[in-house]
C-alpha positions as CSV (number, residue, x, y, z in Angstrom):
1,X,-26.7,-21.9,128.3
2,X,-24.2,-20.4,130.8
3,X,-23.9,-22.2,134.1
4,X,-21.8,-20.2,136.7
5,X,-19.9,-22.0,139.4
6,X,-20.2,-20.0,142.5
7,X,-20.8,-16.2,142.4
8,X,-19.7,-14.8,139.0
9,X,-19.9,-11.1,138.4
10,X,-21.5,-10.0,135.1
11,X,-22.9,-13.4,134.2
12,X,-26.2,-12.0,133.0
13,X,-24.4,-9.5,130.7
14,X,-22.2,-12.3,129.4
15,X,-25.1,-14.5,128.6
16,X,-26.9,-11.7,126.8
17,X,-23.8,-10.9,124.8
18,X,-23.6,-14.5,123.4
19,X,-27.4,-14.9,123.2
20,X,-28.1,-17.7,125.7
21,X,-29.8,-18.1,129.1
22,X,-28.3,-18.5,132.6
23,X,-28.7,-21.9,134.3
24,X,-27.7,-23.2,137.7
25,X,-26.4,-26.4,139.2
26,X,-27.4,-29.1,139.6
27,X,-28.7,-29.7,136.0
28,X,-28.7,-32.3,133.3
29,X,-26.3,-32.0,130.4
30,X,-26.3,-34.4,127.4
31,X,-28.5,-36.7,129.5
32,X,-26.1,-36.9,132.5
33,X,-26.4,-35.2,135.9
34,X,-24.1,-32.2,136.2
35,X,-23.2,-30.6,139.6
36,X,-25.1,-33.1,141.7
37,X,-23.2,-35.4,144.2
38,X,-22.2,-38.2,141.9
39,X,-22.5,-40.9,144.6
40,X,-26.0,-39.9,145.7
41,X,-28.7,-42.5,145.0
42,X,-31.0,-39.7,143.8
43,X,-28.8,-39.2,140.7
44,X,-30.1,-42.5,139.5
45,X,-33.8,-41.8,140.1
46,X,-34.3,-40.9,136.4
47,X,-32.9,-44.3,135.3
48,X,-35.1,-46.2,137.7
49,X,-38.2,-44.3,136.5
50,X,-37.4,-45.1,132.9
51,X,-37.2,-48.8,133.7
52,X,-40.5,-48.7,135.7
53,X,-42.3,-47.0,132.8
54,X,-41.1,-49.7,130.3
55,X,-42.2,-52.4,132.7
56,X,-45.6,-50.9,133.2
57,X,-46.2,-51.3,129.4
58,X,-44.9,-54.8,129.2
59,X,-46.7,-56.2,132.2
60,X,-50.0,-55.7,130.4
61,X,-48.9,-58.3,127.8
62,X,-48.5,-62.0,127.9
63,X,-44.8,-62.7,127.4
64,X,-42.9,-66.0,127.4
65,X,-39.8,-66.4,129.4
66,X,-37.8,-66.1,126.2
67,X,-39.5,-62.9,125.4
68,X,-38.8,-61.5,128.9
69,X,-35.1,-62.4,128.6
70,X,-34.9,-60.7,125.2
71,X,-36.5,-57.5,126.6
72,X,-34.2,-57.4,129.6
73,X,-31.1,-57.8,127.4
74,X,-32.2,-55.4,124.7
75,X,-34.0,-52.7,126.7
76,X,-33.9,-52.9,130.5
77,X,-30.2,-53.7,130.8
78,X,-29.3,-50.9,128.3
79,X,-31.2,-48.1,130.0
80,X,-28.5,-47.4,132.7
81,X,-25.5,-48.0,130.4
82,X,-25.0,-44.3,129.4
83,X,-24.8,-43.1,133.0
84,X,-22.9,-46.2,134.2
85,X,-20.2,-45.4,131.6
86,X,-19.1,-42.4,133.7
87,X,-20.5,-42.6,137.2
88,X,-20.2,-45.4,139.8
89,X,-23.6,-46.9,140.6
90,X,-24.3,-47.2,144.3
91,X,-24.8,-50.8,145.3
92,X,-28.2,-49.9,146.7
93,X,-29.3,-48.7,143.3
94,X,-27.9,-51.8,141.6
95,X,-30.0,-54.0,143.9
96,X,-33.1,-52.0,143.2
97,X,-32.7,-52.1,139.4
98,X,-31.8,-55.8,139.5
99,X,-34.9,-56.5,141.6
100,X,-37.0,-54.9,138.8
101,X,-35.4,-57.2,136.2
102,X,-35.6,-60.2,138.5
103,X,-39.3,-59.7,139.2
104,X,-40.1,-59.1,135.6
105,X,-38.3,-62.3,134.5
106,X,-40.1,-64.5,137.0
107,X,-43.4,-62.6,137.0
108,X,-46.8,-63.9,135.9
109,X,-48.7,-62.9,132.8
110,X,-50.1,-59.8,134.5
111,X,-47.0,-58.9,136.3
112,X,-47.8,-60.9,139.4
113,X,-44.9,-62.2,141.5
114,X,-43.9,-65.8,141.2
115,X,-41.2,-67.9,142.9
116,X,-37.7,-67.2,141.5
117,X,-36.6,-70.6,140.4
118,X,-32.9,-69.8,140.0
119,X,-30.6,-67.5,141.9
120,X,-29.9,-64.2,140.2
121,X,-26.1,-64.9,140.4
122,X,-26.7,-68.0,138.3
123,X,-29.0,-66.2,135.9
124,X,-26.3,-63.7,135.3
125,X,-23.6,-66.3,134.6
126,X,-22.6,-67.1,131.0
127,X,-24.5,-69.8,129.2
128,X,-21.4,-71.9,129.3
129,X,-21.6,-71.7,133.1
130,X,-25.3,-72.6,133.3
131,X,-26.7,-69.1,133.3
132,X,-28.9,-67.1,131.0
133,X,-26.2,-64.6,130.0
134,X,-27.7,-61.5,131.8
135,X,-25.2,-59.1,133.5
136,X,-24.7,-58.1,137.1
137,X,-24.8,-54.3,137.1
138,X,-22.0,-53.8,139.6
139,X,-19.5,-55.7,137.4
140,X,-20.8,-54.1,134.2
141,X,-20.3,-50.7,135.9
142,X,-16.7,-51.6,136.8
143,X,-16.0,-52.8,133.3
144,X,-17.4,-49.5,131.8
145,X,-15.4,-47.4,134.2
146,X,-12.3,-49.4,133.6
147,X,-12.5,-48.5,129.9
148,X,-11.4,-44.9,130.9
149,X,-8.2,-46.3,132.4
150,X,-7.5,-48.0,129.1
151,X,-8.4,-45.0,127.1
152,X,-6.1,-42.7,129.1
153,X,-3.2,-45.0,128.5
154,X,-4.0,-45.5,124.9
155,X,-4.9,-42.1,123.6
156,X,-2.4,-39.4,122.8
157,X,-3.8,-35.9,122.1
158,X,-7.5,-35.9,123.1
159,X,-8.6,-32.8,125.0
160,X,-10.1,-34.7,128.0
161,X,-6.8,-36.4,128.6
162,X,-4.9,-33.1,128.5
163,X,-7.3,-31.6,131.0
164,X,-6.7,-34.5,133.4
165,X,-3.0,-34.4,133.0
166,X,-3.0,-30.6,133.7
167,X,-5.1,-31.1,136.8
168,X,-3.5,-34.2,138.4
169,X,-0.1,-34.5,136.7
170,X,1.4,-37.8,135.4
171,X,3.1,-40.8,136.9
172,X,4.3,-44.2,135.6
173,X,6.1,-42.5,132.7
174,X,2.8,-40.9,131.5
175,X,0.6,-43.9,131.4
176,X,-1.5,-42.8,134.4
177,X,-2.5,-39.7,136.3
178,X,-1.5,-39.2,139.9
179,X,-3.9,-40.3,142.5
180,X,-6.7,-37.9,143.5
181,X,-6.4,-37.9,147.3
182,X,-8.5,-36.0,149.9
183,X,-10.6,-33.2,148.8
184,X,-8.3,-32.6,145.8
185,X,-9.7,-33.6,142.5
186,X,-13.0,-34.4,140.8
187,X,-15.1,-37.1,142.3
188,X,-15.9,-38.8,139.0
189,X,-12.2,-39.4,138.2
190,X,-11.5,-40.5,141.7
191,X,-14.0,-43.2,141.3
192,X,-12.6,-44.2,137.9
193,X,-9.1,-44.5,139.4
194,X,-10.4,-47.2,141.8
195,X,-10.5,-49.6,138.7
196,X,-6.8,-49.1,138.0
197,X,-5.5,-52.2,139.7
198,X,-7.5,-54.9,137.9
199,X,-7.3,-53.0,134.6
200,X,-3.5,-52.9,134.7
201,X,-3.3,-56.6,135.7
202,X,-5.0,-57.3,132.3
203,X,-2.8,-55.0,130.2
204,X,0.6,-55.5,128.7
205,X,3.0,-53.1,126.9
206,X,3.9,-53.2,123.2
207,X,7.5,-52.0,122.8
208,X,8.2,-49.2,120.3
209,X,10.9,-46.7,121.2
210,X,11.0,-48.3,124.7
211,X,11.3,-44.9,126.4
212,X,8.1,-45.3,128.4
213,X,8.4,-48.9,129.5
214,X,10.5,-50.1,132.4
215,X,12.7,-53.0,131.4
216,X,12.4,-55.0,134.7
217,X,9.2,-53.8,136.2
218,X,6.6,-53.5,133.4
219,X,4.9,-56.5,131.6
220,X,6.2,-56.1,128.0
221,X,8.1,-59.4,127.3
222,X,5.0,-61.5,126.6
223,X,2.9,-61.5,129.7
224,X,5.9,-61.7,132.0
225,X,7.5,-59.2,134.3
226,X,11.2,-59.8,134.1
227,X,12.0,-58.9,137.7
228,X,9.7,-61.8,138.8
229,X,10.9,-64.3,136.1
230,X,14.6,-63.5,136.8
231,X,14.9,-62.3,140.4
232,X,18.6,-63.1,140.7
233,X,19.5,-61.1,137.6
234,X,17.1,-58.3,138.8
235,X,19.1,-58.0,142.1
236,X,22.3,-57.5,140.0
237,X,20.8,-54.8,137.7
238,X,22.7,-51.5,137.8
239,X,19.4,-49.5,137.2
240,X,16.3,-51.3,138.3
241,X,13.9,-48.6,137.0
242,X,15.7,-48.2,133.7
243,X,13.6,-48.2,130.5
244,X,13.7,-50.7,127.7
245,X,15.4,-48.0,125.6
246,X,18.3,-47.8,128.0
247,X,18.9,-51.6,127.8
248,X,19.0,-51.5,124.0
249,X,22.4,-50.9,122.4
250,X,22.4,-49.7,118.8
251,X,26.1,-50.2,118.6
252,X,25.8,-54.0,118.8
253,X,25.5,-54.8,115.1
254,X,21.9,-54.2,114.1
255,X,21.1,-53.4,117.7
256,X,21.0,-55.8,120.7
257,X,20.4,-56.1,124.4
258,X,22.9,-54.8,127.0
259,X,21.9,-56.1,130.4
260,X,24.0,-53.6,132.3
261,X,24.6,-55.7,135.5
262,X,26.5,-54.4,138.5
263,X,29.1,-57.1,138.2
264,X,30.3,-59.9,135.8
265,X,28.1,-62.9,136.2
266,X,29.4,-66.2,137.5
267,X,29.6,-69.5,135.5
268,X,26.6,-70.8,137.3
269,X,24.6,-67.7,136.3
270,X,25.3,-68.3,132.5
271,X,22.1,-70.3,132.2
272,X,20.0,-67.5,133.7
273,X,21.5,-64.9,131.3
274,X,21.0,-67.3,128.4
275,X,17.4,-67.9,129.3
276,X,16.8,-64.1,129.6
277,X,18.3,-63.5,126.2
278,X,16.1,-66.2,124.7
279,X,13.1,-64.4,126.2
280,X,14.3,-61.1,124.6
281,X,15.2,-62.5,121.1
282,X,11.9,-61.6,119.5
283,X,11.8,-58.1,120.8
284,X,13.6,-55.0,119.6
285,X,13.3,-51.2,119.8
286,X,11.7,-49.5,116.9
287,X,10.8,-45.9,115.9
288,X,7.1,-46.4,116.8
289,X,5.6,-45.1,120.1
290,X,5.1,-47.5,123.0
291,X,1.6,-48.6,123.5
292,X,-0.6,-50.8,125.7
293,X,-2.6,-54.0,124.7
294,X,-5.5,-55.7,126.4
295,X,-4.6,-59.3,127.2
296,X,-7.9,-60.8,126.4
297,X,-9.0,-58.5,123.6
298,X,-8.9,-59.2,119.9
299,X,-6.0,-57.3,118.3
300,X,-5.2,-56.2,121.9
301,X,-8.1,-53.8,122.1
302,X,-10.3,-53.3,125.2
303,X,-13.9,-54.6,124.9
304,X,-16.4,-54.1,127.7
305,X,-17.7,-57.6,127.1
306,X,-14.3,-59.1,127.6
307,X,-13.6,-57.0,130.6
308,X,-16.9,-58.1,132.2
309,X,-15.9,-61.7,131.7
310,X,-12.6,-61.0,133.5
311,X,-14.5,-59.6,136.5
312,X,-17.2,-62.4,136.5
313,X,-14.8,-65.2,135.6
314,X,-15.1,-67.1,138.9
315,X,-18.9,-67.4,138.9
316,X,-20.6,-70.6,137.8
317,X,-19.6,-74.1,137.1
318,X,-19.1,-76.2,134.0
319,X,-22.4,-76.8,132.2
320,X,-23.5,-78.9,129.2
321,X,-24.7,-75.8,127.4
322,X,-24.5,-77.3,123.9
323,X,-27.1,-79.9,124.9
324,X,-29.5,-77.3,126.4
325,X,-29.1,-74.1,124.5
326,X,-30.4,-75.5,121.2
327,X,-32.2,-73.2,118.8
328,X,-35.3,-75.3,118.4
329,X,-35.7,-76.1,122.1
330,X,-38.4,-73.9,123.7
331,X,-37.2,-71.6,126.4
332,X,-39.5,-73.1,129.0
333,X,-37.8,-76.4,128.5
334,X,-34.4,-74.7,128.9
335,X,-35.6,-73.3,132.2
336,X,-36.7,-76.7,133.3
337,X,-33.4,-78.2,132.4
338,X,-31.6,-75.4,134.2
339,X,-33.5,-76.1,137.4
340,X,-33.0,-79.8,137.2
341,X,-29.3,-79.6,136.5
342,X,-28.5,-76.9,139.0
343,X,-30.5,-78.5,141.9
344,X,-32.3,-77.0,144.8
345,X,-29.3,-75.0,146.0
346,X,-29.7,-72.7,143.0
347,X,-33.4,-72.1,143.6
348,X,-35.2,-69.1,145.0
349,X,-32.6,-66.4,144.3
């Protein structure tokens, strides 16, 4: 299918030549809305309708609380994932979809409404925090969008990255695109860039050649930024934006660090220099390319589950989960224990 953007001369002839039909925007491509305002609530109507259809089937059945939780996790919560991985979900839509999940969880045998015994924020907390392990859609959406920030920094030659680099240009030595300000740029990427701050707070660099990592400013020496750990030496640096490669001297035996300070250091500064060299002793420049690592990920890789926990980390309190979440304990007993432990302040969410 050929979809023209604006008025395109000869589009019918072009479509006939390659044997396809002519479409128009907005449309749906690979299950995602194309050409529609990406922040409009109407873009999510299809997702909500799918959830309602599933619920209509389930409400005819008698389901235990455990069965309802399983269905929410395995089906309801997964319906919007595909679209959430690229588009920002409006908060109004997230509230509507979570209301459907909430009412289904606490509903009666025939779908009738019942009191919500625990706040939704508590329900969505980890089991270790006294929750049921469900997920808040807004945070899950942020984690899914944040993965694109990671992928842009991590990948090398993929076509989608080349398109973004050609459109926006690069900054930060190629780890990011320039910001998409004003009317310039695609709305989808603008929204994704809003997740940059928290993503980069949770990433560190792995030194290879060192030509794309700034010695003083970027986190590469453990989780530390050297300008913050050694502010006095940073103030003496001859080139504060210099790369790791520029601070590495191949002429020092098998290679070593040359701090390149503006002046000779004083006797009382010897300790600072010694401490910095101790920090650097396990690092050296290699022939590999520089790369990024996710702090909380296994093998330094980004996982949506880990990113979600970073965003939701402050929610909930310590909870004796090992005494409650036991395989042979019926879910209704677990619910009773949750309500008893959390108290009235957590009821009616």
